[in-house]
C-alpha positions in Angstrom: -85.8 -195.7 -8.0 -85.0 -197.9 -11.1 -82.3 -197.2 -13.5 -83.4 -196.6 -17.0 -81.6 -198.6 -19.8 -79.6 -195.9 -21.4 -78.4 -194.6 -17.8 -74.8 -194.9 -17.2 -74.0 -195.6 -13.5 -71.0 -194.4 -11.9 -67.9 -196.6 -10.2 -68.8 -196.3 -6.6 -65.2 -197.3 -6.1 -63.6 -193.7 -8.0 -61.0 -192.4 -5.8 -61.5 -189.3 -3.5 -61.9 -186.0 -5.5 -62.1 -182.6 -4.8 -66.0 -181.7 -5.1 -65.0 -178.8 -7.2 -62.7 -179.3 -9.8 -61.1 -175.9 -10.2 -59.2 -175.4 -13.6 -60.4 -171.7 -14.7 -63.3 -172.5 -17.2 -63.5 -176.0 -16.6 -64.4 -175.7 -12.6 -67.1 -178.8 -12.0 -69.2 -180.0 -9.9 -68.8 -183.5 -8.4 -70.4 -186.2 -6.7 -69.4 -188.2 -3.7 -68.8 -191.9 -4.7 -67.4 -193.1 -1.2 -68.0 -193.7 2.1 -64.0 -192.0 2.8 -64.7 -189.3 0.7 -67.4 -188.2 2.5 -65.9 -189.0 5.9 -62.7 -186.9 4.9 -64.9 -184.2 3.0 -63.7 -180.7 3.8 -60.4 -181.8 5.7 -58.3 -180.4 2.5 -60.2 -177.9 0.3 -63.0 -176.6 2.8 -61.9 -172.9 1.8 -61.2 -173.6 -2.0 -64.9 -175.1 -1.7 -66.8 -172.4 -0.1 -64.9 -169.7 -2.4 -65.7 -171.7 -5.5 -69.5 -172.2 -5.0 -70.8 -169.3 -2.4 -69.7 -166.6 -4.2 -71.6 -167.6 -7.6 -74.3 -168.9 -5.9 -77.7 -167.4 -5.9 -79.7 -167.0 -2.2 -83.4 -168.7 -2.3 -85.6 -166.0 -3.3 -87.6 -164.9 -1.1 -89.9 -162.5 -3.1 -92.9 -165.4 -3.9 -95.8 -164.7 -2.3 -97.6 -167.2 0.1 -100.7 -167.1 -2.3 -100.5 -169.7 -5.5 -102.7 -169.5 -8.4 -104.4 -171.8 -10.9 -105.1 -171.2 -14.6 -108.7 -170.6 -13.9 -107.5 -167.9 -11.8 -108.3 -169.5 -8.4 -106.1 -168.2 -5.7 -105.3 -170.6 -2.6 -102.8 -169.9 0.4 -99.5 -172.2 -0.1 -100.6 -174.3 2.9 -104.0 -175.3 1.8 -102.8 -176.9 -1.8 -101.0 -179.7 -2.7 -96.9 -179.5 -3.3 -95.4 -180.8 -6.5 -91.5 -182.0 -6.7 -89.4 -182.7 -9.5 -86.9 -185.4 -9.5 -84.1 -184.3 -11.8 -83.0 -187.6 -13.4 -81.3 -187.3 -16.9 -78.4 -189.6 -18.2 -77.1 -190.4 -14.8 -76.4 -186.4 -14.1 -73.2 -184.6 -14.1 -73.1 -184.0 -18.0 -72.6 -180.4 -19.4 -74.5 -179.0 -16.6 -71.9 -179.8 -14.1 -69.5 -177.1 -15.2 -69.7 -174.0 -13.0 -69.3 -171.2 -16.2 -71.0 -173.4 -18.5 -70.2 -174.8 -21.7 -70.3 -174.1 -25.7 -73.0 -177.2 -26.0 -76.2 -175.3 -26.5 -78.2 -178.7 -27.0 -79.2 -179.8 -23.9 -82.1 -180.3 -21.9 -83.2 -177.2 -19.6 -86.4 -177.5 -17.1 -88.8 -174.2 -17.5 -91.5 -174.9 -15.1 -90.2 -173.6 -12.4 -93.5 -172.0 -10.7 -95.5 -174.8 -10.8 -92.7 -176.5 -8.6 -92.5 -176.4 -5.2 -89.1 -178.5 -4.7 -86.2 -179.5 -7.3 -84.5 -182.6 -6.7 -81.0 -183.5 -8.4 -80.8 -187.0 -8.7 -77.9 -189.3 -9.5 -77.0 -193.0 -8.6 -73.6 -192.0 -6.7 -73.6 -191.7 -2.8 -73.8 -188.3 -2.4 -75.2 -186.0 -4.9 -74.4 -182.7 -5.0 -76.8 -180.5 -7.4 -74.9 -178.3 -9.8 -74.2 -174.8 -9.7 -76.8 -174.1 -12.9 -79.7 -175.8 -11.4 -79.3 -174.3 -7.5 -79.0 -171.1 -9.2 -82.3 -171.8 -11.7 -84.1 -172.9 -8.9 -83.5 -170.6 -6.3 -84.0 -167.3 -8.6 -87.4 -168.9 -9.0 -88.1 -169.5 -5.2 -87.4 -173.1 -5.5 -86.0 -175.7 -2.6 -83.2 -178.2 -4.4 -82.3 -181.2 -3.0 -79.3 -183.3 -3.3 -79.4 -187.0 -2.9 -78.1 -189.4 -0.7 -78.6 -193.1 -2.1 -77.3 -196.6 -1.5 -78.2 -199.4 -3.6 -77.6 -203.1 -4.0 -75.1 -205.2 -2.6 -72.7 -202.4 -2.7 -75.5 -200.1 -1.1 -75.2 -202.8 1.8 -71.6 -202.2 2.4 -72.0 -198.3 2.6 -75.2 -198.6 5.1 -72.8 -200.9 7.1 -70.0 -197.9 7.1 -72.0 -195.2 7.9 -74.6 -196.5 10.2 -72.0 -198.4 12.3 -72.2 -196.7 15.2 -74.0 -193.1 17.1 -70.4 -191.7 16.7 -70.1 -192.4 13.0 -73.8 -191.1 12.4 -72.9 -187.8 14.0 -70.1 -187.3 12.0 -71.6 -188.3 8.4 -74.4 -186.2 9.4 -72.1 -183.0 10.4 -70.3 -183.5 6.8 -73.8 -183.5 5.0 -74.8 -180.2 6.3 -71.4 -179.2 6.1 -72.2 -179.8 2.3 -75.4 -177.9 2.3 -73.8 -175.2 3.6 -70.4 -175.0 1.0 -73.2 -175.4 -1.8 -75.9 -173.5 -1.3 -78.5 -175.9 -1.5 -81.6 -176.9 1.0 -81.6 -180.2 1.7 -81.4 -183.9 1.2 -83.3 -186.9 -0.3 -82.4 -189.9 1.0 -83.3 -193.3 -1.0 -82.3 -196.3 0.3 -82.5 -199.5 -1.8 -80.8 -202.3 -0.5 -81.3 -204.3 3.2 -80.7 -202.9 6.2 -79.3 -204.6 9.3 -80.3 -202.5 11.8 -83.2 -200.1 11.0 -83.2 -198.3 14.6 -79.5 -196.9 13.1 -81.1 -195.5 10.0 -84.1 -194.0 11.9 -81.4 -192.4 14.1 -79.3 -190.9 11.3 -82.5 -189.4 9.4 -83.7 -188.1 13.1 -80.3 -186.6 13.6 -79.9 -185.4 10.2 -83.0 -183.5 9.9 -82.5 -181.3 13.3 -79.1 -180.7 12.2 -80.4 -179.4 8.8 -82.9 -177.4 10.5 -80.0 -175.8 12.7 -78.0 -174.9 9.4 -81.3 -173.2 7.7 -85.0 -174.0 9.6 -86.2 -173.8 6.1 -84.1 -177.0 5.0 -86.2 -179.9 3.8 -85.0 -183.8 4.1 -87.3 -186.3 1.9 -87.6 -190.0 2.6 -88.1 -193.0 -0.6 -90.9 -195.7 0.3 -88.3 -198.6 0.0 -87.3 -200.0 3.2 -89.8 -201.5 6.0 -88.8 -201.6 9.7 -87.8 -204.9 9.7 -85.1 -204.0 7.4 -86.0 -205.7 4.0 -86.5 -203.8 0.9 -89.7 -204.0 -0.5 -91.8 -201.1 -2.0 -95.0 -200.2 -0.7 -96.4 -197.8 -3.3 -98.6 -196.1 0.0 -97.4 -194.9 3.8 -98.3 -197.6 5.6 -97.8 -198.6 9.3 -94.4 -200.7 7.7 -92.8 -197.3 6.4 -94.4 -194.5 8.8 -91.7 -194.6 11.2 -89.1 -192.8 8.6 -91.9 -190.7 7.5 -92.8 -189.3 11.0 -88.5 -188.3 11.6 -88.8 -186.8 8.2 -90.0 -183.4 6.3 -92.0 -185.9 3.7 -92.2 -189.5 2.1 -91.8 -189.8 -1.6 -93.7 -193.2 -2.3 -92.8 -195.6 -5.7 -95.1 -195.2 -8.6 -97.1 -198.5 -8.8 -100.2 -197.3 -6.6 -103.7 -197.6 -7.0 -106.8 -195.6 -5.9 -106.8 -198.3 -2.7 -103.2 -197.4 -1.8 -103.8 -193.6 -2.3 -106.6 -193.7 0.2 -104.8 -196.0 2.9 -101.9 -193.3 2.7 -104.7 -190.2 3.1 -106.3 -191.8 5.8 -102.9 -192.6 7.8 -102.3 -189.0 7.7 -105.5 -187.4 8.1 -105.9 -187.0 11.7 -101.9 -185.5 11.8 -102.7 -183.3 8.8 -99.8 -183.9 6.9 -101.5 -185.4 4.1 -99.4 -182.8 1.5 -96.1 -184.2 2.9 -97.1 -187.2 1.0 -95.7 -187.2 -2.3 -97.0 -189.7 -4.5 -94.5 -190.5 -7.2 -95.2 -190.6 -10.8 -92.8 -191.8 -13.5 -92.7 -190.1 -16.8 -90.7 -193.1 -18.1 -94.1 -195.6 -17.3 -92.7 -198.8 -15.8 -95.8 -199.7 -13.7 -97.1 -196.2 -13.5 -101.0 -194.8 -13.1 -101.6 -193.9 -16.7 -98.4 -195.3 -18.5 -96.3 -192.2 -18.4 -95.3 -190.2 -21.0 -98.0 -187.7 -22.2 -100.5 -189.5 -19.8 -98.7 -187.9 -17.0 -101.3 -185.8 -16.3 -103.7 -188.6 -15.8 -101.6 -189.5 -12.5 -101.6 -186.1 -11.5 -105.2 -185.8 -11.7 -105.6 -189.0 -10.0 -103.5 -188.3 -7.0 -105.5 -184.6 -6.4 -108.3 -186.8 -6.0 -107.1 -187.9 -3.1 -105.5 -184.3 -1.6 -101.9 -185.8 -1.7 -98.9 -184.3 -3.4 -97.2 -185.2 -6.3 -93.6 -186.2 -7.3 -92.9 -186.1 -10.9 -89.8 -188.5 -11.5 -87.2 -188.0 -14.6 -89.2 -185.5 -16.8 -86.0 -185.7 -19.0 -88.1 -187.9 -20.9 -89.4 -185.1 -23.3 -85.7 -185.0 -24.3 -84.4 -188.4 -24.1 -86.9 -190.1 -25.6 -87.3 -187.5 -28.6 -85.4 -185.9 -31.1 -83.7 -182.4 -30.3 -85.9 -180.1 -32.3 -89.1 -182.2 -30.6 -88.0 -181.6 -27.6 -89.4 -178.1 -26.7 -92.9 -179.1 -28.3 -92.6 -182.4 -26.4 -92.1 -181.0 -22.9 -94.4 -177.9 -23.4 -96.9 -180.9 -23.9 -96.1 -183.1 -21.1 -96.5 -179.9 -18.4 -99.4 -178.3 -20.1 -101.5 -181.1 -20.0 -101.1 -180.8 -16.3 -101.7 -177.4 -16.1 -105.3 -177.1 -14.7 -103.8 -179.6 -11.6 -100.8 -177.1 -11.0 -100.2 -174.4 -8.5 -98.5 -171.8 -9.6 -95.8 -169.4 -7.5 -96.9 -165.9 -7.6 -93.9 -162.7 -7.8 -94.7 -160.3 -5.1 -91.2 -159.1 -4.4 -89.2 -155.8 -5.4 -86.0 -157.1 -8.0 -85.0 -153.4 -8.6 -83.3 -150.7 -6.5 -84.7 -147.6 -6.1 -83.5 -144.4 -8.2 -84.3 -140.9 -6.8 -84.2 -138.3 -9.6 -84.3 -134.8 -8.9 -85.7 -131.9 -11.0 -86.5 -128.1 -10.5 -89.8 -129.0 -10.2 -90.5 -132.4 -9.3 -88.8 -135.5 -7.6 -89.1 -138.7 -9.0 -88.7 -142.4 -7.7 -88.1 -145.6 -10.1 -88.5 -149.2 -8.7 -88.2 -152.0 -10.5 -91.0 -154.7 -9.0 -90.7 -157.2 -11.9 -88.0 -157.9 -15.1 -87.1 -160.8 -17.5 -85.7 -161.4 -20.5 -87.1 -165.0 -20.7 -83.8 -166.2 -21.1 -83.7 -170.7 -20.4 -79.8 -170.7 -19.9 -78.7 -171.6 -23.5 -78.5 -169.9 -26.9 -77.0 -170.2 -30.3 -75.5 -166.6 -29.6 -75.6 -164.0 -26.6 -77.6 -160.7 -26.7 -76.9 -157.4 -24.8 -79.7 -154.7 -25.3 -81.0 -156.2 -28.6 -77.7 -156.5 -30.3 -75.4 -159.7 -30.9 -72.6 -159.8 -27.8 -71.2 -163.4 -28.6 -71.8 -165.2 -31.6 -70.7 -168.8 -30.1 -73.4 -171.6 -28.7 -73.7 -171.6 -24.6 -75.0 -173.3 -22.1 -75.1 -172.0 -18.8 -78.5 -172.4 -16.5 -77.5 -170.0 -13.8 -78.1 -167.5 -16.2 -81.7 -168.6 -16.5 -84.1 -165.9 -16.1 -88.1 -165.9 -14.9 -89.8 -168.2 -16.7 -93.3 -167.4 -16.8 -96.3 -169.5 -18.0 -97.0 -170.2 -21.4 -100.2 -171.4 -22.8 -100.6 -173.4 -26.1 -104.4 -173.1 -26.6 -107.1 -174.7 -29.1 -110.5 -172.6 -29.2 -113.6 -172.9 -30.1 -116.0 -169.5 -29.7 -118.7 -168.0 -31.5 -118.8 -164.8 -33.5 -122.0 -162.9 -32.4 -123.6 -161.4 -35.5 -123.1 -158.0 -33.5 -120.1 -157.4 -32.6 -120.5 -154.5 -30.7 -123.3 -156.7 -28.2 -120.2 -159.6 -27.5 -119.6 -160.1 -23.9 -116.0 -160.6 -23.3 -116.7 -162.7 -20.5 -119.3 -165.3 -22.3 -116.8 -165.5 -24.8 -114.2 -166.5 -22.5 -116.4 -169.4 -20.7 -116.9 -170.7 -24.0 -112.7 -171.7 -24.3 -112.0 -175.4 -23.8 -109.5 -177.3 -21.9 -105.6 -176.8 -23.3 -105.2 -179.7 -26.1 -102.2 -181.5 -27.9 -100.1 -179.8 -30.0 -99.3 -182.3 -32.0 -102.6 -184.5 -33.6 -104.8 -182.1 -32.7 -108.7 -183.7 -32.9 -110.8 -181.7 -34.6 -113.2 -182.0 -31.6 -112.9 -183.2 -27.8 -115.6 -184.0 -25.5 -114.6 -180.1 -23.9 -115.6 -178.7 -26.8 -119.1 -180.9 -27.7 -120.4 -179.5 -24.1 -119.3 -176.1 -24.8 -121.2 -176.2 -28.0 -124.2 -177.3 -25.9 -124.3 -174.3 -23.5 -123.8 -172.0 -26.7 -126.9 -169.8 -28.2 -125.6 -169.3 -31.6 -125.3 -171.2 -34.7 -122.1 -173.4 -35.5 -121.8 -171.8 -39.2 -120.4 -168.3 -36.6 -118.1 -171.0 -34.9 -114.0 -170.0 -34.9 -111.5 -171.8 -34.4 -108.1 -170.3 -33.1 -104.9 -171.4 -32.2 -102.3 -169.5 -30.0 -98.5 -171.1 -28.8 -95.4 -169.5 -27.7 -92.0 -170.9 -28.6 -88.6 -170.0 -27.7 -86.2 -168.2 -30.6 -82.7 -168.2 -29.9 -82.3 -166.6 -33.4 -83.5 -163.4 -31.9 -83.2 -161.3 -28.8 -83.1 -158.6 -26.5 -80.8 -159.9 -23.7 -79.3 -163.6 -23.0 -80.0 -166.3 -25.4 -83.1 -165.7 -26.9 -86.4 -164.5 -26.7 -90.3 -165.5 -26.8 -92.2 -165.8 -30.4 -95.9 -165.5 -29.6 -97.8 -167.1 -32.3 -101.6 -167.2 -33.2 -103.6 -168.2 -36.3 -107.0 -168.7 -36.7 -109.8 -170.6 -39.0 -112.4 -168.5 -40.9 -112.7 -164.8 -39.2 -110.1 -163.6 -36.9 -111.6 -163.9 -33.3 -112.6 -160.2 -31.4 -110.9 -162.0 -28.2 -108.2 -161.1 -26.1 -105.4 -163.5 -26.9 -103.2 -163.9 -24.0 -100.2 -167.2 -24.3 -97.7 -165.2 -22.0 -98.8 -164.8 -17.9 -97.0 -163.6 -15.1 -98.8 -164.4 -11.5 -98.2 -161.3 -9.3 -99.3 -160.2 -5.8 -98.4 -156.8 -5.5 -100.4 -154.5 -3.2 -101.2 -151.0 -4.7 -100.0 -149.2 -2.0 -100.2 -145.2 -2.6 -97.2 -144.8 -0.4 -95.2 -147.2 -1.7 -91.6 -146.1 -2.6 -91.5 -142.5 -1.5 -88.6 -141.1 -0.5 -89.7 -138.1 1.4 -92.5 -138.1 3.9 -95.4 -135.7 3.1 -99.1 -135.6 3.3 -100.1 -138.2 0.5 -102.1 -135.6 -1.3 -98.8 -134.5 -2.9 -97.4 -138.0 -4.4 -98.7 -139.6 -7.6 -97.9 -143.2 -8.6 -97.8 -144.7 -11.8 -96.9 -148.2 -13.2 -95.0 -148.7 -16.4 -94.5 -151.5 -18.2 -91.9 -151.6 -20.5 -92.4 -154.4 -23.4 -89.2 -155.1 -25.9 -91.1 -156.6 -29.0 -90.7 -156.9 -32.9 -91.8 -158.9 -35.9 -89.8 -162.4 -36.7 -88.1 -161.9 -39.9 -89.8 -164.5 -41.7 -93.2 -162.4 -40.5 -92.2 -158.9 -41.2 -95.2 -157.3 -42.8 -94.2 -154.2 -44.6 -95.1 -150.8 -43.3 -97.6 -152.6 -40.8 -97.3 -151.3 -37.2 -97.2 -153.7 -34.2 -100.1 -151.5 -32.9 -103.4 -153.7 -33.6 -101.1 -156.5 -32.9 -99.9 -156.0 -29.1 -102.5 -157.1 -26.6 -101.6 -156.6 -22.8 -103.8 -157.0 -20.0 -103.4 -156.3 -16.1 -105.5 -158.1 -13.6 -106.2 -156.2 -10.5 -108.2 -156.8 -7.4 -110.4 -154.1 -5.8 -111.6 -153.3 -2.8 -114.4 -156.1 -2.7 -112.0 -158.9 -3.3 -113.7 -158.7 -7.3 -110.9 -159.7 -9.7 -110.9 -158.3 -13.2 -108.5 -157.6 -15.9 -107.8 -154.2 -17.6 -107.2 -154.8 -21.4 -104.2 -152.1 -22.9 -102.7 -152.3 -26.4 -101.2 -149.4 -28.2 -104.1 -149.2 -30.4 -106.7 -148.8 -27.6 -104.6 -146.6 -25.8 -104.2 -144.0 -28.5 -108.1 -143.9 -29.8 -109.9 -144.3 -26.7 -110.3 -140.9 -25.3 -112.3 -142.7 -22.1 -109.9 -144.5 -20.9 -107.4 -142.0 -21.2 -109.8 -139.5 -18.8 -109.7 -142.7 -16.9 -106.3 -143.5 -16.1 -104.9 -139.4 -16.4 -101.5 -138.8 -15.9 -98.7 -136.0 -16.1 -95.7 -135.5 -17.6 -93.0 -138.2 -16.8 -89.2 -137.8 -18.2 -87.6 -141.6 -17.6 -84.6 -143.2 -18.8 -84.1 -146.8 -20.5 -81.7 -147.6 -17.9 -84.1 -146.9 -15.1 -86.3 -149.6 -16.3 -83.7 -152.2 -17.3 -82.8 -154.4 -14.5 -78.8 -154.5 -13.9 -77.8 -153.8 -17.1 -74.8 -151.8 -18.0 -75.3 -149.2 -20.9 -71.6 -148.4 -20.8 -70.1 -151.2 -22.0 -72.4 -151.6 -25.4 -72.4 -149.9 -28.4 -75.7 -148.3 -28.0 -76.5 -144.9 -25.6 -79.0 -144.7 -23.3 -82.8 -142.8 -24.2 -85.4 -141.0 -22.6 -89.1 -141.5 -22.4 -91.3 -138.6 -22.4 -94.8 -139.5 -21.3 -97.2 -136.2 -21.7 -100.3 -137.7 -21.1 -101.4 -141.5 -20.7 -100.6 -143.6 -23.8 -98.0 -145.5 -24.5 -94.3 -144.7 -26.1 -93.1 -146.9 -29.1 -89.6 -145.7 -30.2 -86.9 -147.9 -32.2 -84.0 -149.1 -30.6 -81.8 -151.7 -31.9 -84.4 -153.2 -34.2 -86.5 -153.3 -31.6 -89.8 -151.7 -30.9 -89.6 -150.4 -26.9 -93.3 -149.7 -26.0 -93.9 -148.5 -22.6 -97.6 -149.0 -21.0 -98.9 -146.6 -18.5 -101.6 -147.7 -16.0 -102.3 -145.3 -13.0 -104.9 -147.3 -10.9 -107.6 -145.6 -8.9 -106.2 -145.7 -5.4 -109.6 -145.7 -3.9 -111.0 -149.1 -5.7 -108.3 -151.1 -6.5 -106.1 -152.7 -3.6 -103.6 -154.9 -5.7 -102.2 -156.2 -8.9 -102.6 -159.9 -10.0 -100.9 -160.4 -13.2 -99.9 -159.4 -16.2 -100.8 -160.9 -19.5 -99.5 -160.4 -22.7 -100.4 -161.7 -26.7 -101.2 -161.1 -30.0 -104.1 -161.0 -31.8 -104.6 -160.0 -36.0 -107.9 -159.1 -35.2 -108.5 -155.0 -36.7 -105.1 -155.8 -39.2 -106.1 -154.9 -42.0 -104.1 -157.6 -43.4 -105.0 -160.6 -45.2 -103.9 -163.3 -43.4 -104.1 -166.0 -40.9 -101.5 -165.8 -38.5 -99.6 -163.6 -36.5 -95.7 -164.0 -35.0 -94.5 -161.3 -32.5 -91.0 -161.4 -30.7 -90.9 -160.8 -26.8 -87.7 -160.0 -25.8 -88.1 -158.4 -22.1 -90.7 -157.3 -20.2 -90.2 -155.1 -16.9 -93.0 -153.8 -14.4 -91.7 -150.5 -12.3 -93.9 -147.7 -10.4 -92.8 -144.3 -10.3 -93.7 -142.4 -7.7 -93.5 -138.8 -8.1 -93.5 -135.5 -5.6 -94.6 -132.2 -6.8 -92.7 -129.2 -5.1 
């Protein structure tokens, strides 16, 4: 791996040290810089290390489905789609992110595109890179495996390899130490990057073989990856493909990370070599976001490389996505990072949530017995902020940075769309309108037209004077928040007339079976039980966009993706306005009285330590409940599916639109501070 010009490389001669530097709030994770430090690991501070690390480490989440979803709604078994590695390489590593308890510097690189990722590698140019706690916890909470790095480079690397590959006894010791490190720090394997000549290649093969076997003994799900650099004759020569010269390393590992200077011929060679073994997805083709000879030239053209790799059915490895931060001003980071990844969004396969997040809460009354189960919850925190919020109140006024406090990050969209407003609005077919939406475009330098837009125009039957242009985006706002360090700001604007579309900019993919008996506490005939899904949202207008005496009602849109018993997918569109006025909708999803506390719909929050009290939602019929709470609008949407027709909930969409608001404005902004999905099972006595 090449070193970026502005990267400072650590001194490999640094004295051995405790890899968890413990001093109250200054506790840090450190790499291992020398052979002596590795061979002596654990002799003096093993107990301290375990206490400092494992007590704070989040285990790998098992709450995700074996199904993945694309932005077009296509659902694929995870074993049948290519994978994505994201290899962190940010200013040499071990900056503010090394601190176990975080820092007060909120201006740092963060990563939010977890759902499209399969493996995250924390990379530095030290001998053994141990991922810092914050990255481990952020990855694990999204079901992502995170790897450390074993790297040797140039002349110093040759000496290191001579030391740890000198004989089988030494190899066994090193393998044992590396496995112990993964256990002590709670991460999921290693990426081995040898970039220097090797005297005895068979010793390297022995090392990789033993390390892979022992890692699997620690945890069958642990991963070992090898970098495309060394050949079987011991020479250092990047191949940019999988071939017979580097395949023996691939054969004893879980995958290979190819160098970046590939072309169509090399991709085809790689695919052909592993086709009979059906290991195409174990070949991770490197994409350097800094360019440096990479297909497409890197930067925002990363998407071209990703598209080309997928043409050959291989997996992708993105190297140094911190380009969006390092090469741009801090105030441009979020916008550039969104562009970088959303250009690739049509070629990514996103993880789908299916597990329970909350504990069951039994509630007994004289007439009914209720059980509440939180299925999903997020406050959208990205692990930093200018202040800290709790239940809509400012808890701390100091800036902070702590990746361990990263919450679930949904899929966000920034869409430029053209659609037709039909002369008769009532005749509009929503499905037809959706099909007219072009692909996601660049935020900056947004073109007036694109080939995709022009192609869509040819398919439309109405004249261009009825063409409506709209743009939706989502930003992270640290000046407001319900929990954590901030909230999402959903923005929607348009040209001409407001389009009568369901405009969703936040998407949470789900795979939750609709089971009538889910969460029941007492075994009774099914007809004694009723089940209702409740979606709780915390919303408000940002201060600069507050509209006097204008309700949120026309602005809030929420869609629930469902799949029926015939495996046909559809979206049920809810809004406060719809549920209050559409009597047919009320009758279709009729429910009875429910009494629920806010604390039962909020994940792991302690109301006793706040300046606010718990509140009770009294549902008399199937319509949303809106209430003011510490400056936020809490809106509970009820959804009671027909259990004979609907078999699963496949996603939640939320967004904003100004159509029908009765306000002369071309822009709408709404803050989204919290979202949870719960199910309430009620038994009538």
